[in-house]
C-alpha positions as YAML, in Angstrom:
chain: A
units: angstrom
residues:
- id: 1
  name: MET
  ca: [128.41, 86.66, 79.39]
- id: 2
  name: ASP
  ca: [125.10, 88.16, 78.48]
- id: 3
  name: LEU
  ca: [123.71, 85.43, 76.18]
- id: 4
  name: LEU
  ca: [120.48, 87.18, 75.40]
- id: 5
  name: ARG
  ca: [122.39, 90.39, 73.96]
- id: 6
  name: HIS
  ca: [124.37, 88.23, 71.78]
- id: 7
  name: LEU
  ca: [121.51, 86.06, 70.93]
- id: 8
  name: ARG
  ca: [119.80, 89.12, 69.55]
- id: 9
  name: HIS
  ca: [123.03, 89.86, 67.98]
- id: 10
  name: PHE
  ca: [123.05, 86.92, 66.33]
- id: 11
  name: VAL
  ca: [119.21, 86.77, 65.05]
- id: 12
  name: VAL
  ca: [119.36, 90.19, 63.09]
- id: 13
  name: VAL
  ca: [122.69, 88.96, 61.26]
- id: 14
  name: ALA
  ca: [121.14, 85.67, 60.61]
- id: 15
  name: HIS
  ca: [118.03, 87.30, 58.94]
- id: 16
  name: GLU
  ca: [119.86, 89.78, 56.97]
- id: 17
  name: LEU
  ca: [123.24, 87.55, 56.35]
- id: 18
  name: HIS
  ca: [125.22, 90.70, 56.22]
- id: 19
  name: PHE
  ca: [127.32, 92.07, 58.83]
- id: 20
  name: GLY
  ca: [126.98, 95.28, 57.53]
- id: 21
  name: ARG
  ca: [123.33, 95.70, 56.95]
- id: 22
  name: ALA
  ca: [122.36, 93.90, 60.59]
- id: 23
  name: ALA
  ca: [125.59, 96.33, 62.43]
- id: 24
  name: GLU
  ca: [123.22, 99.87, 61.17]
- id: 25
  name: LEU
  ca: [119.65, 97.71, 62.63]
- id: 26
  name: LEU
  ca: [121.27, 96.99, 65.65]
- id: 27
  name: GLY
  ca: [122.66, 100.76, 65.85]
- id: 28
  name: MET
  ca: [126.25, 99.96, 66.39]
- id: 29
  name: ALA
  ca: [129.34, 99.41, 64.66]
- id: 30
  name: GLN
  ca: [130.21, 96.27, 62.53]
- id: 31
  name: PRO
  ca: [133.59, 95.24, 64.71]
- id: 32
  name: PRO
  ca: [131.70, 95.24, 67.79]
- id: 33
  name: LEU
  ca: [129.06, 93.34, 66.07]
- id: 34
  name: SER
  ca: [131.45, 91.04, 65.01]
- id: 35
  name: GLN
  ca: [133.37, 90.38, 68.22]
- id: 36
  name: SER
  ca: [130.17, 89.75, 69.79]
- id: 37
  name: ILE
  ca: [129.10, 87.35, 67.41]
- id: 38
  name: GLN
  ca: [132.45, 85.34, 67.84]
- id: 39
  name: ARG
  ca: [132.11, 85.57, 71.64]
- id: 40
  name: LEU
  ca: [128.90, 83.61, 71.12]
- id: 41
  name: GLU
  ca: [130.57, 81.14, 68.98]
- id: 42
  name: ARG
  ca: [133.11, 80.57, 71.62]
- id: 43
  name: GLU
  ca: [130.52, 79.96, 74.43]
- id: 44
  name: LEU
  ca: [128.66, 77.70, 72.41]
- id: 45
  name: THR
  ca: [131.76, 76.08, 70.92]
- id: 46
  name: VAL
  ca: [130.42, 75.82, 67.12]
- id: 47
  name: GLU
  ca: [130.85, 78.02, 64.19]
- id: 48
  name: LEU
  ca: [127.17, 79.68, 63.70]
- id: 49
  name: PHE
  ca: [128.01, 81.53, 59.81]
- id: 50
  name: ASP
  ca: [130.37, 80.23, 57.09]
- id: 51
  name: ARG
  ca: [132.47, 82.89, 56.08]
- id: 52
  name: SER
  ca: [134.53, 81.23, 53.76]
- id: 53
  name: ARG
  ca: [132.62, 82.37, 50.51]
- id: 54
  name: ARG
  ca: [131.60, 85.73, 49.59]
- id: 55
  name: GLN
  ca: [128.28, 85.53, 50.62]
- id: 56
  name: VAL
  ca: [127.48, 84.71, 54.87]
- id: 57
  name: ARG
  ca: [125.59, 81.85, 55.44]
- id: 58
  name: LEU
  ca: [123.94, 80.10, 58.60]
- id: 59
  name: THR
  ca: [125.97, 76.66, 59.47]
- id: 60
  name: THR
  ca: [123.94, 73.56, 60.19]
- id: 61
  name: ALA
  ca: [124.55, 74.74, 63.78]
- id: 62
  name: GLY
  ca: [123.33, 78.53, 63.03]
- id: 63
  name: GLU
  ca: [120.34, 77.13, 61.52]
- id: 64
  name: LEU
  ca: [119.43, 75.37, 64.51]
- id: 65
  name: LEU
  ca: [120.14, 78.19, 66.31]
- id: 66
  name: LEU
  ca: [118.15, 80.37, 64.92]
- id: 67
  name: GLY
  ca: [114.56, 78.94, 65.53]
- id: 68
  name: GLU
  ca: [115.69, 78.51, 69.53]
- id: 69
  name: ALA
  ca: [117.19, 81.67, 69.98]
- id: 70
  name: GLU
  ca: [113.86, 83.81, 68.23]
- id: 71
  name: ASP
  ca: [111.90, 81.06, 71.04]
- id: 72
  name: LEU
  ca: [114.35, 82.21, 73.73]
- id: 73
  name: LEU
  ca: [113.85, 85.78, 73.33]
- id: 74
  name: ALA
  ca: [110.35, 85.73, 72.66]
- id: 75
  name: GLY
  ca: [109.97, 84.25, 76.45]
- id: 76
  name: GLU
  ca: [111.95, 86.87, 77.42]
- id: 77
  name: GLY
  ca: [109.71, 89.88, 75.95]
- id: 78
  name: ARG
  ca: [106.59, 87.86, 77.45]
- id: 79
  name: LEU
  ca: [108.60, 87.76, 80.65]
- id: 80
  name: ARG
  ca: [109.30, 91.01, 80.71]
- id: 81
  name: ASN
  ca: [105.95, 92.65, 80.18]
- id: 82
  name: LEU
  ca: [104.49, 89.68, 82.24]
- id: 83
  name: MET
  ca: [106.65, 91.30, 85.13]
- id: 84
  name: GLY
  ca: [105.81, 94.88, 83.83]
- id: 85
  name: GLN
  ca: [102.00, 93.80, 84.79]
- id: 86
  name: VAL
  ca: [102.62, 92.82, 88.04]
- id: 87
  name: ARG
  ca: [104.97, 96.13, 88.56]
- id: 88
  name: ALA
  ca: [102.24, 98.36, 87.54]
- id: 89
  name: GLY
  ca: [99.52, 96.08, 89.83]
- id: 90
  name: GLU
  ca: [97.35, 94.72, 86.60]
- id: 91
  name: LEU
  ca: [98.20, 91.08, 87.31]
- id: 92
  name: GLY
  ca: [98.62, 88.91, 91.06]
- id: 93
  name: VAL
  ca: [96.49, 88.62, 93.20]
- id: 94
  name: LEU
  ca: [95.12, 91.60, 95.60]
- id: 95
  name: ARG
  ca: [93.71, 91.23, 99.56]
- id: 96
  name: ALA
  ca: [90.73, 93.48, 99.75]
- id: 97
  name: GLY
  ca: [88.94, 94.46, 102.65]
- id: 98
  name: VAL
  ca: [85.54, 96.53, 102.59]
- id: 99
  name: PRO
  ca: [82.94, 98.04, 105.65]
- id: 100
  name: PRO
  ca: [79.88, 95.42, 106.11]
- id: 101
  name: GLU
  ca: [77.60, 98.26, 105.61]
- id: 102
  name: THR
  ca: [79.09, 98.68, 102.37]
- id: 103
  name: PRO
  ca: [75.90, 98.88, 99.50]
- id: 104
  name: ALA
  ca: [75.83, 96.64, 96.91]
- id: 105
  name: VAL
  ca: [75.82, 99.07, 93.86]
- id: 106
  name: THR
  ca: [78.82, 100.36, 95.11]
- id: 107
  name: LEU
  ca: [80.43, 97.16, 95.86]
- id: 108
  name: ARG
  ca: [79.91, 96.12, 92.44]
- id: 109
  name: ALA
  ca: [80.76, 99.87, 90.60]
- id: 110
  name: LEU
  ca: [84.34, 99.28, 92.30]
- id: 111
  name: LEU
  ca: [84.70, 95.76, 91.35]
- id: 112
  name: ASP
  ca: [83.24, 96.77, 87.54]
- id: 113
  name: GLN
  ca: [86.11, 99.79, 87.78]
- id: 114
  name: LEU
  ca: [88.74, 97.35, 88.92]
- id: 115
  name: THR
  ca: [87.92, 94.54, 86.09]
- id: 116
  name: THR
  ca: [88.30, 97.42, 83.85]
- id: 117
  name: ARG
  ca: [91.64, 99.17, 84.84]
- id: 118
  name: ALA
  ca: [93.07, 95.60, 85.59]
- id: 119
  name: PRO
  ca: [91.75, 93.07, 84.04]
- id: 120
  name: GLY
  ca: [94.01, 90.47, 85.26]
- id: 121
  name: LEU
  ca: [94.45, 91.50, 88.58]
- id: 122
  name: ASP
  ca: [92.58, 88.80, 91.00]
- id: 123
  name: VAL
  ca: [90.62, 90.86, 93.77]
- id: 124
  name: GLU
  ca: [89.94, 88.69, 97.23]
- id: 125
  name: LEU
  ca: [87.24, 90.70, 98.62]
- id: 126
  name: HIS
  ca: [87.02, 90.27, 102.55]
- id: 127
  name: GLU
  ca: [84.11, 91.86, 104.80]
- id: 128
  name: LEU
  ca: [85.68, 93.94, 107.53]
- id: 129
  name: THR
  ca: [85.12, 96.08, 109.90]
- id: 130
  name: THR
  ca: [87.74, 99.12, 110.21]
- id: 131
  name: ALA
  ca: [89.76, 97.86, 113.15]
- id: 132
  name: GLU
  ca: [90.02, 94.61, 111.52]
- id: 133
  name: GLN
  ca: [91.31, 96.23, 108.73]
- id: 134
  name: VAL
  ca: [93.96, 98.54, 110.42]
- id: 135
  name: ARG
  ca: [95.42, 95.07, 112.32]
- id: 136
  name: MET
  ca: [95.31, 93.03, 108.92]
- id: 137
  name: LEU
  ca: [97.24, 95.96, 107.10]
- id: 138
  name: ALA
  ca: [99.75, 96.27, 109.95]
- id: 139
  name: GLU
  ca: [99.96, 92.07, 109.80]
- id: 140
  name: ARG
  ca: [100.27, 92.06, 105.60]
- id: 141
  name: THR
  ca: [97.88, 90.21, 105.62]
- id: 142
  name: LEU
  ca: [95.71, 92.41, 103.98]
- id: 143
  name: ASP
  ca: [96.80, 94.44, 101.29]
- id: 144
  name: VAL
  ca: [94.25, 97.71, 101.27]
- id: 145
  name: GLY
  ca: [91.08, 98.57, 102.95]
- id: 146
  name: LEU
  ca: [88.45, 101.11, 103.01]
- id: 147
  name: VAL
  ca: [88.54, 102.41, 106.33]
- id: 148
  name: HIS
  ca: [86.15, 105.32, 108.39]
- id: 149
  name: HIS
  ca: [88.40, 108.23, 110.00]
- id: 150
  name: PRO
  ca: [89.85, 108.78, 112.39]
- id: 151
  name: VAL
  ca: [92.24, 106.52, 111.88]
- id: 152
  name: THR
  ca: [95.56, 106.87, 114.26]
- id: 153
  name: ALA
  ca: [97.74, 103.90, 113.37]
- id: 154
  name: ASP
  ca: [101.25, 103.97, 112.23]
- id: 155
  name: GLY
  ca: [102.50, 103.35, 108.75]
- id: 156
  name: LEU
  ca: [99.58, 103.57, 106.53]
- id: 157
  name: ARG
  ca: [99.19, 105.82, 103.24]
- id: 158
  name: PHE
  ca: [95.82, 106.74, 102.92]
- id: 159
  name: GLY
  ca: [93.71, 107.54, 99.63]
- id: 160
  name: ALA
  ca: [91.76, 110.64, 98.72]
- id: 161
  name: PRO
  ca: [89.02, 110.89, 101.69]
- id: 162
  name: VAL
  ca: [85.14, 111.04, 100.72]
- id: 163
  name: ASP
  ca: [82.87, 112.84, 103.19]
- id: 164
  name: VAL
  ca: [79.36, 111.44, 102.57]
- id: 165
  name: PRO
  ca: [76.51, 113.34, 104.85]
- id: 166
  name: LEU
  ca: [75.07, 111.97, 107.79]
- id: 167
  name: GLY
  ca: [71.25, 112.32, 108.75]
- id: 168
  name: VAL
  ca: [68.94, 110.96, 111.57]
- id: 169
  name: LEU
  ca: [67.34, 107.93, 110.82]
- id: 170
  name: LEU
  ca: [63.72, 107.71, 112.92]
- id: 171
  name: PRO
  ca: [60.55, 105.83, 112.22]
- id: 172
  name: ARG
  ca: [57.96, 107.41, 109.47]
- id: 173
  name: THR
  ca: [55.66, 107.80, 112.98]
- id: 174
  name: SER
  ca: [57.78, 109.92, 114.98]
- id: 175
  name: PRO
  ca: [56.61, 113.37, 115.46]
- id: 176
  name: LEU
  ca: [60.17, 114.27, 115.17]
- id: 177
  name: ALA
  ca: [60.23, 113.07, 111.29]
- id: 178
  name: ARG
  ca: [57.40, 115.45, 110.09]
- id: 179
  name: ASP
  ca: [60.29, 118.30, 110.36]
- id: 180
  name: ARG
  ca: [62.73, 118.86, 107.25]
- id: 181
  name: GLU
  ca: [65.57, 118.97, 109.96]
- id: 182
  name: VAL
  ca: [66.49, 117.48, 112.84]
- id: 183
  name: PRO
  ca: [68.76, 118.94, 115.71]
- id: 184
  name: LEU
  ca: [70.58, 116.97, 117.56]
- id: 185
  name: ALA
  ca: [69.14, 118.08, 121.00]
- id: 186
  name: ALA
  ca: [66.11, 117.06, 119.91]
- id: 187
  name: LEU
  ca: [66.70, 113.99, 120.66]
- id: 188
  name: ALA
  ca: [67.48, 113.89, 124.22]
- id: 189
  name: GLY
  ca: [65.80, 110.78, 126.26]
- id: 190
  name: LEU
  ca: [66.54, 108.44, 123.07]
- id: 191
  name: ASP
  ca: [69.05, 105.44, 122.35]
- id: 192
  name: LEU
  ca: [72.38, 105.85, 119.90]
- id: 193
  name: VAL
  ca: [72.10, 102.45, 117.46]
- id: 194
  name: ALA
  ca: [74.95, 102.70, 116.32]
- id: 195
  name: ALA
  ca: [78.39, 99.97, 115.19]
- id: 196
  name: PRO
  ca: [80.41, 98.74, 118.21]
- id: 197
  name: ARG
  ca: [83.05, 100.93, 119.21]
- id: 198
  name: ALA
  ca: [85.39, 97.71, 118.65]
- id: 199
  name: THR
  ca: [84.70, 98.11, 114.80]
- id: 200
  name: THR
  ca: [85.13, 101.69, 114.54]
- id: 201
  name: PRO
  ca: [86.86, 102.98, 117.95]
- id: 202
  name: GLY
  ca: [87.99, 106.80, 116.43]
- id: 203
  name: TRP
  ca: [84.74, 106.86, 114.49]
- id: 204
  name: HIS
  ca: [82.58, 105.66, 117.31]
- id: 205
  name: ASP
  ca: [84.13, 108.29, 120.20]
- id: 206
  name: HIS
  ca: [83.68, 111.32, 117.33]
- id: 207
  name: LEU
  ca: [80.66, 110.37, 116.91]
- id: 208
  name: LEU
  ca: [79.67, 110.69, 121.03]
- id: 209
  name: SER
  ca: [81.51, 113.38, 121.42]
- id: 210
  name: VAL
  ca: [79.76, 115.39, 119.03]
- id: 211
  name: CYS
  ca: [76.28, 114.48, 120.26]
- id: 212
  name: ARG
  ca: [77.48, 115.40, 123.05]
- id: 213
  name: ARG
  ca: [78.09, 118.68, 122.16]
- id: 214
  name: GLN
  ca: [75.66, 119.48, 120.88]
- id: 215
  name: GLY
  ca: [72.88, 118.35, 123.45]
- id: 216
  name: TRP
  ca: [71.89, 114.58, 123.02]
- id: 217
  name: ARG
  ca: [73.47, 112.52, 125.64]
- id: 218
  name: PRO
  ca: [72.11, 109.56, 124.35]
- id: 219
  name: VAL
  ca: [70.39, 107.15, 127.66]
- id: 220
  name: ARG
  ca: [72.33, 103.97, 126.27]
- id: 221
  name: VAL
  ca: [74.27, 103.26, 122.90]
- id: 222
  name: ARG
  ca: [72.86, 100.04, 121.57]
- id: 223
  name: PRO
  ca: [75.31, 98.38, 118.85]
- id: 224
  name: ALA
  ca: [74.14, 97.03, 116.06]
- id: 225
  name: ARG
  ca: [76.49, 95.71, 113.24]
- id: 226
  name: ASN
  ca: [74.00, 95.07, 110.66]
- id: 227
  name: PRO
  ca: [71.48, 97.24, 109.26]
- id: 228
  name: GLU
  ca: [68.50, 95.06, 109.51]
- id: 229
  name: PHE
  ca: [69.17, 95.02, 113.18]
- id: 230
  name: LEU
  ca: [69.70, 98.32, 113.05]
- id: 231
  name: PHE
  ca: [66.74, 99.01, 111.52]
- id: 232
  name: GLY
  ca: [64.78, 96.65, 114.19]
- id: 233
  name: LEU
  ca: [66.18, 99.10, 116.83]
- id: 234
  name: VAL
  ca: [65.44, 101.63, 115.55]
- id: 235
  name: LEU
  ca: [61.63, 100.87, 114.81]
- id: 236
  name: ALA
  ca: [60.84, 99.35, 118.51]
- id: 237
  name: GLY
  ca: [61.05, 102.56, 119.32]
- id: 238
  name: GLY
  ca: [63.24, 104.93, 122.01]
- id: 239
  name: ALA
  ca: [65.88, 105.02, 119.75]
- id: 240
  name: ALA
  ca: [67.72, 106.81, 116.62]
- id: 241
  name: ALA
  ca: [70.48, 106.35, 114.49]
- id: 242
  name: VAL
  ca: [73.31, 108.67, 112.78]
- id: 243
  name: GLU
  ca: [73.72, 106.93, 109.47]
- id: 244
  name: PRO
  ca: [74.17, 108.30, 105.33]
- id: 245
  name: ALA
  ca: [71.01, 108.66, 103.31]
- id: 246
  name: THR
  ca: [71.69, 105.21, 101.58]
- id: 247
  name: VAL
  ca: [71.07, 103.44, 104.71]
- id: 248
  name: ALA
  ca: [67.26, 104.96, 104.97]
- id: 249
  name: ARG
  ca: [66.94, 103.38, 101.49]
- id: 250
  name: ARG
  ca: [66.87, 100.02, 102.27]
- id: 251
  name: GLU
  ca: [63.76, 99.91, 104.86]
- id: 252
  name: PRO
  ca: [60.53, 102.16, 103.63]
- id: 253
  name: ARG
  ca: [59.45, 102.20, 107.61]
- id: 254
  name: ILE
  ca: [62.45, 104.44, 108.50]
- id: 255
  name: ALA
  ca: [62.94, 108.45, 107.30]
- id: 256
  name: TRP
  ca: [65.96, 109.91, 106.73]
- id: 257
  name: ARG
  ca: [66.55, 114.01, 108.12]
- id: 258
  name: PRO
  ca: [69.85, 116.02, 107.68]
- id: 259
  name: ILE
  ca: [71.22, 117.32, 111.10]
- id: 260
  name: ALA
  ca: [70.43, 120.90, 111.61]
- id: 261
  name: ASP
  ca: [73.07, 123.68, 112.33]
- id: 262
  name: THR
  ca: [75.54, 120.48, 112.91]
- id: 263
  name: PRO
  ca: [76.78, 119.12, 109.45]
- id: 264
  name: LEU
  ca: [78.23, 115.55, 110.42]
- id: 265
  name: VAL
  ca: [80.02, 113.49, 107.54]
- id: 266
  name: LYS
  ca: [81.62, 110.57, 107.62]
- id: 267
  name: ARG
  ca: [84.95, 110.06, 106.06]
- id: 268
  name: THR
  ca: [85.80, 106.93, 104.30]
- id: 269
  name: SER
  ca: [88.67, 106.13, 102.28]
- id: 270
  name: ALA
  ca: [91.25, 103.89, 101.59]
- id: 271
  name: ALA
  ca: [94.21, 102.55, 103.15]
- id: 272
  name: TRP
  ca: [97.53, 100.77, 102.26]
- id: 273
  name: PRO
  ca: [100.79, 100.01, 104.68]
- id: 274
  name: ASP
  ca: [103.30, 103.06, 103.64]
- id: 275
  name: ARG
  ca: [106.24, 100.30, 102.76]
- id: 276
  name: SER
  ca: [106.19, 97.95, 100.51]
- id: 277
  name: ALA
  ca: [102.73, 98.41, 99.46]
- id: 278
  name: HIS
  ca: [100.80, 96.05, 96.82]
- id: 279
  name: PRO
  ca: [101.45, 98.27, 93.19]
- id: 280
  name: ALA
  ca: [97.68, 98.07, 92.98]
- id: 281
  name: ALA
  ca: [96.93, 100.01, 96.04]
- id: 282
  name: PRO
  ca: [97.13, 103.77, 95.00]
- id: 283
  name: MET
  ca: [94.82, 102.51, 92.00]
- id: 284
  name: VAL
  ca: [92.57, 100.80, 94.13]
- id: 285
  name: GLY
  ca: [92.86, 104.19, 96.58]
- id: 286
  name: GLN
  ca: [91.60, 106.54, 93.75]
- id: 287
  name: LEU
  ca: [88.91, 104.18, 92.42]
- id: 288
  name: ALA
  ca: [87.40, 103.94, 95.85]
- id: 289
  name: ALA
  ca: [87.06, 107.46, 96.16]
- id: 290
  name: GLU
  ca: [85.45, 108.14, 92.42]
- id: 291
  name: VAL
  ca: [82.97, 105.57, 93.45]
- id: 292
  name: LEU
  ca: [82.02, 106.46, 97.25]
- id: 293
  name: ALA
  ca: [81.91, 110.38, 95.90]
- id: 294
  name: ALA
  ca: [79.39, 109.35, 92.90]
- id: 295
  name: ALA
  ca: [77.33, 106.68, 95.20]
- id: 296
  name: GLU
  ca: [76.21, 109.64, 97.42]
- id: 297
  name: PRO
  ca: [74.19, 111.96, 95.82]
- id: 298
  name: THR
  ca: [72.82, 115.07, 97.68]
- id: 299
  name: PRO
  ca: [69.99, 113.81, 99.30]
- id: 300
  name: ALA
  ca: [66.54, 115.71, 98.57]
- id: 301
  name: ALA
  ca: [64.91, 116.97, 100.84]
- id: 302
  name: PRO
  ca: [62.02, 115.40, 102.67]
- id: 303
  name: PRO
  ca: [58.35, 116.25, 101.72]
- id: 304
  name: SER
  ca: [56.83, 119.23, 103.25]
- id: 305
  name: ALA
  ca: [53.26, 118.88, 104.53]
- id: 306
  name: PRO
  ca: [50.31, 119.97, 102.29]
- id: 307
  name: ALA
  ca: [49.40, 123.71, 102.72]
- id: 308
  name: GLU
  ca: [45.79, 124.30, 103.31]
- id: 309
  name: ARG
  ca: [43.10, 125.08, 100.40]
- id: 310
  name: PRO
  ca: [42.77, 128.88, 99.58]
- id: 311
  name: TRP
  ca: [39.26, 127.69, 98.63]
- id: 312
  name: PRO
  ca: [36.20, 126.37, 101.01]
- id: 313
  name: VAL
  ca: [34.97, 123.11, 100.87]
- id: 314
  name: LEU
  ca: [31.29, 123.11, 99.20]
- id: 315
  name: PHE
  ca: [30.90, 119.09, 99.86]
- id: 316
  name: ASP
  ca: [31.68, 117.15, 102.50]
- id: 317
  name: THR
  ca: [31.52, 113.59, 101.38]
- id: 318
  name: THR
  ca: [32.80, 111.93, 104.47]
- id: 319
  name: GLY
  ca: [29.68, 112.46, 106.41]
...
């Protein structure tokens, strides 16, 4: 027996106290409505309406049932609405991973967008490398993550990618920092400071391949897990890094210069399991692409060296 359906019929009849009008409101014929009420009365073994007179009236059992039925139907509506929000990814817990080098402003923008789009969603954020995210997504201990490509793992679906331009990080005192652009071949003889291969194996191999093709075979590859350690190795001399411009903005003693002749980008996107994914995963993928794209404006060109003055120096006060 579909108890909720019969209760909905009962509530309408109880408010109208007229089977004809109630049938019109319910969009059904009167005989099936009468049969539905009779079925409910048999199920509950009580009479709900007094039909002994011309006017339909509620019995004591009917009056008691009306309040309970309205509460039950209202609860059903809330339950359906709640489950609809869960299906849409607007409620529940979302376990998300982001790379350790994610700038604070980017992270804040992503969380603000998620709060606006799905205020009831509880986001558990984890600082994880690409390799850690891929493993946890496969183990289903992570729902969605931001990964650096290339990623060769199976069983994943990816959101829209965002390509972030990369450049060379050098000490501002380096002669190479005087140029507007730096070819990779000009870095010959220097070490490369980069994230350990275990953290992003696909990207690590791709970066070394591009460097070697362009004439830079680093003497050593120095692993650096966090920006502060990377800055220290670069500032110590004898090393350079290839990173987005946003990284260089954290340290005023570091210069960022575009790569000449060989534009190099780091591709990032959201990733989630392609089967039984969290309902919010595609939404996170879309928001992540929007936030990452907005966080990487085109870097301004470095200032050029001052030109010679076209007039003679008449007075020299330095002597």
